[in-house]
Each structure stands twice: as C-alpha cells, then as structure tokens.
C-alpha positions in Angstrom: -63.9 -134.2 39.5 -64.6 -137.2 37.3 -61.6 -136.3 35.2 -59.4 -136.0 38.2 -60.5 -139.3 39.6 -59.8 -141.0 36.3 -56.3 -139.4 36.2 -55.7 -140.5 39.7 -56.7 -144.1 38.9 -54.4 -144.0 35.8 -51.5 -142.7 37.9 -52.1 -145.2 40.6 -52.1 -148.0 38.1 -48.8 -146.9 36.5 -47.1 -146.4 39.9 -48.2 -149.9 41.0 -46.9 -151.3 37.7 -43.6 -149.5 38.2 -43.4 -150.8 41.7 -43.9 -154.4 40.5 -41.3 -153.9 37.8 -38.8 -152.7 40.4 -39.5 -155.7 42.6 -39.0 -158.0 39.7 -35.7 -156.3 38.9 -34.5 -156.7 42.5 -35.6 -160.3 42.5 -33.6 -161.0 39.4 -30.5 -159.3 40.8 -30.9 -161.3 44.0 -31.3 -164.6 42.1 -29.0 -164.1 39.1 -26.2 -162.2 40.7 -26.1 -162.8 44.4 -27.6 -166.2 44.8 -25.8 -167.8 41.9 -22.6 -166.1 42.9 -22.8 -167.4 46.5 -23.6 -170.9 45.3 -20.6 -170.9 42.9 -18.4 -169.5 45.7 -19.6 -172.2 48.1 -18.8 -175.0 45.5 -15.3 -173.6 44.9 -14.6 -173.4 48.6 -15.8 -177.1 49.1 -13.5 -178.2 46.2 -10.6 -176.3 47.7 -11.2 -178.1 51.0 -11.5 -181.5 49.4 -8.6 -181.2 46.9 -6.2 -178.5 48.2 -3.4 -177.4 45.8 -0.1 -179.2 46.0 1.9 -176.1 46.9 1.4 -173.5 49.6 1.8 -170.7 47.1 -1.0 -172.0 44.9 -3.2 -172.3 48.0 -2.5 -168.7 48.9 -3.3 -167.6 45.4 -6.6 -169.5 45.4 -7.5 -167.9 48.8 -6.8 -164.5 47.3 -9.1 -165.2 44.3 -11.9 -166.3 46.6 -11.4 -163.3 48.8 -11.8 -161.0 45.7 -15.1 -162.9 44.9 -16.4 -162.3 48.4 -15.6 -158.6 48.2 -17.4 -158.4 44.8 -20.5 -160.0 46.3 -20.3 -157.7 49.3 -20.1 -154.7 46.9 -23.2 -156.0 45.0 -25.2 -156.2 48.3 -24.1 -152.7 49.2 -25.1 -151.3 45.8 -28.5 -153.0 46.0 -29.1 -151.7 49.5 -28.0 -148.2 48.5 -30.6 -148.3 45.6 -33.3 -149.2 48.1 -32.4 -146.6 50.6 -29.3 -144.3 50.8 -27.8 -144.8 54.2 -25.4 -141.9 53.8 -28.4 -139.6 53.7 -29.3 -140.4 57.3 -25.7 -140.8 58.6 -23.8 -138.0 56.9 -26.4 -135.6 55.5 -27.7 -134.3 52.1 -24.5 -132.8 50.8 -22.3 -135.9 51.4 -25.0 -138.2 50.0 -25.5 -136.1 46.8 -21.7 -135.8 46.4 -21.4 -139.6 46.7 -24.2 -140.1 44.2 -22.4 -137.9 41.7 -19.2 -139.9 42.1 -21.1 -143.1 41.7 -22.7 -142.0 38.5 -19.3 -140.8 37.2 -17.6 -144.1 38.0 -20.3 -146.5 36.7 -22.0 -144.7 33.8 -19.3 -142.7 32.1 -21.0 -139.4 32.8 -18.7 -136.8 34.4 -20.9 -135.2 37.1 -19.4 -132.2 38.9 -20.9 -131.1 42.2 -20.9 -127.8 44.1 -22.8 -126.6 47.2 -23.2 -123.3 49.1 -24.8 -122.5 52.5 -26.8 -125.8 52.7 -28.3 -126.1 56.2 -26.7 -128.9 58.2 -30.0 -129.9 59.7 -32.7 -130.8 57.1 -35.8 -132.9 57.9 -35.6 -136.4 56.5 -38.5 -136.0 54.1 -36.9 -132.9 52.5 -33.5 -134.4 52.2 -34.9 -137.6 50.7 -37.0 -135.6 48.3 -34.0 -133.6 47.0 -31.8 -136.8 46.8 -34.3 -138.8 44.8 -34.9 -135.9 42.4 -31.2 -135.6 41.9 -31.0 -139.4 41.3 -33.9 -139.3 38.8 -32.5 -136.3 37.0 -29.1 -137.8 36.6 -30.6 -141.1 35.4 -32.4 -139.2 32.7 -29.2 -137.5 31.7 -27.5 -140.8 31.3 -30.4 -142.3 29.3 -31.4 -139.4 27.0 -29.0 -136.5 26.9 -26.1 -138.0 24.9 -23.7 -135.8 26.7 -20.7 -136.8 28.8 -21.0 -134.0 31.4 -23.5 -132.7 33.9 -23.5 -130.5 36.9 -25.3 -130.7 40.2 -25.6 -127.7 42.6 -27.1 -127.4 46.0 -27.6 -124.0 47.7 -29.5 -122.6 50.7 -30.9 -119.4 52.1 -32.9 -118.6 55.1 -36.1 -119.1 53.1 -35.4 -122.1 50.9 -33.1 -124.9 49.7 -32.3 -125.0 46.0 -31.2 -127.8 43.7 -30.1 -127.4 40.1 -29.2 -130.3 37.7 -28.0 -129.2 34.3 -26.4 -130.7 31.2 -25.5 -129.6 27.7 -27.0 -132.6 25.9 -29.7 -133.2 23.5 -32.5 -131.5 25.4 -36.2 -131.9 24.8 -39.5 -130.1 24.5 -40.9 -129.9 28.1 -44.5 -129.3 27.0 -45.2 -132.8 25.5 -43.3 -134.4 28.4 -45.5 -132.6 30.9 -48.7 -133.5 29.2 -47.6 -137.1 28.7 -47.1 -137.4 32.4 -44.0 -139.6 32.4 -43.5 -141.4 35.7 -40.1 -139.7 36.3 -41.6 -136.2 36.1 -44.7 -137.2 38.0 -42.7 -138.7 40.9 -40.6 -135.5 41.1 -43.7 -133.3 41.3 -45.4 -135.6 43.8 -42.4 -135.7 46.1 -42.2 -131.9 46.0 -45.9 -131.6 46.8 -45.3 -133.4 50.0 -42.7 -130.9 51.2 -44.2 -127.8 49.6 -41.6 -127.4 46.9 -41.7 -126.6 43.2 -39.8 -127.5 40.1 -39.1 -125.7 36.8 -37.6 -127.3 33.7 -35.7 -125.2 31.1 -34.9 -127.3 28.0 -35.1 -127.3 24.2 -34.0 -129.7 21.5 -30.2 -129.6 21.1 -30.0 -126.9 23.8 -29.4 -128.9 27.0 -31.6 -129.2 30.0 -31.7 -127.4 33.4 -33.9 -128.5 36.2 -34.4 -126.1 39.1 -36.0 -127.2 42.4 -36.9 -125.0 45.3 -38.1 -126.3 48.7 -39.0 -123.9 51.6 -36.6 -124.1 54.5 -38.7 -126.0 57.1 -39.5 -124.5 60.4 -38.4 -127.8 61.9 -34.7 -127.0 61.0 -34.8 -123.8 63.0 -36.6 -125.4 65.9 -34.2 -128.3 66.2 -31.2 -126.0 66.0 -32.8 -123.8 68.7 -33.4 -126.8 71.0 -29.8 -128.0 70.6 -28.4 -124.6 71.5 -30.8 -124.4 74.4 -29.7 -127.8 75.6 -26.0 -126.8 75.4 -26.5 -123.5 77.2 -28.5 -125.3 80.0 
C-alpha cells in the first residue's frame, strides 16, 4: 500500500507538471502567435486608413492581403480550440472525428495516415468516444516523433460486444517492456483513460519491426438503451 501511494504521488506530480507545461505552451501560442498577429494586423489597418494607396487596384490588393491574414489568424484559433477539445467528436461522431484527425496529421506532419472503419456504432457515449479519440491522437503523435516512418494506419471496428481501435506503423519500433516499467506519461494516460471506460490496451512492437497498438472497449449498455429509447419514441 505504501508503494502504491508513493507511485500515485509520483504520477500525480508528473501529471500536474505536464498540465502546467501544456498551459505554458497555450499561453505562448496565444501571446506570440495570436496576440502579436492581431496587434500587427490592427496597425496595418490603421495605416491603410490613414494613408490609403493612390490607386483603387492597389487598395484592393492590400485588402486581399489583410483578408488572408485574418483567415490565417482564424485558422490558428480553430487549431488551438481543436487541440483543447475536438468539436467534431460531439457534432459528427467518432468516425468523422478520427478521419479528420488522420487528415490533419497527414497535412501538417508529413506522415501519410490511412484510415478505415467497419461496423462502428453510431451512438457512443461521450467518455468512450473521447477516450478512443485521445488514444488515437497520442499514438499518432508518437509515430510522428519516434517511428521514423512516413506511413501509418488507423482502424476502427465494432461488434455487439466491443469497439476496437488499431494504430499501426512500419517504423523503428521499440521494446515495450522498458517503456511500460518507465511509466511514460503517454502510455500512462492511455491506460488511465481506458480504466475509466473498462477498456484494455496491448502493444506489439520490437526494434526495427514497427509498432501495433490494439485497444478494446466494451460496448456500453448506454448505447443500446439510447437506441431503444429513440426507437420507442418514434413508434409512439
């Protein structure tokens, strides 16, 4: 019990430290990117109003340039908001959100991520969907950082009993035993998220042999009950 308490304190300390680091990162992005970008844009608009160009064509060109800047800032806000909480997950469901994540990784990180799905339930409780999304996000982040490959595959599938997630790549691989004993925050967060929804994870990897992460989460009773209530409402 004493050892468990010490391990829990150590994990809590590292999680709080990781949380503070993430807050600092967000603060830097807000200050360095968004705040300075908005300040510069405001100055350029003031200058345009005080000293407009001599020709209408040049005015139109400057307005187009400023419009592009506004769109870039809007995109930065969207990206930051998406990192904090994926709105697609609530609005469009797990499959669409994971597909969008794969496209985003492909576009911004040079890793070609293919995605497939089969028989995934349309109605998934928020906790389960968020768990699977965050694990996909963490797994792909690890592929980008450590695998050295340019291709990965994400697969979602479902049965009456469970929802399955697989993230695989053909990259550098690693020895899972030391990673498990070291308790890296990425793996710890995956396991803790799965504990909350009764899921489990297995990692198949070896040096120079690629990595495959398999996740299984029981199909919640809530999915069936919600579907039943909807059918009952329609029939009534």
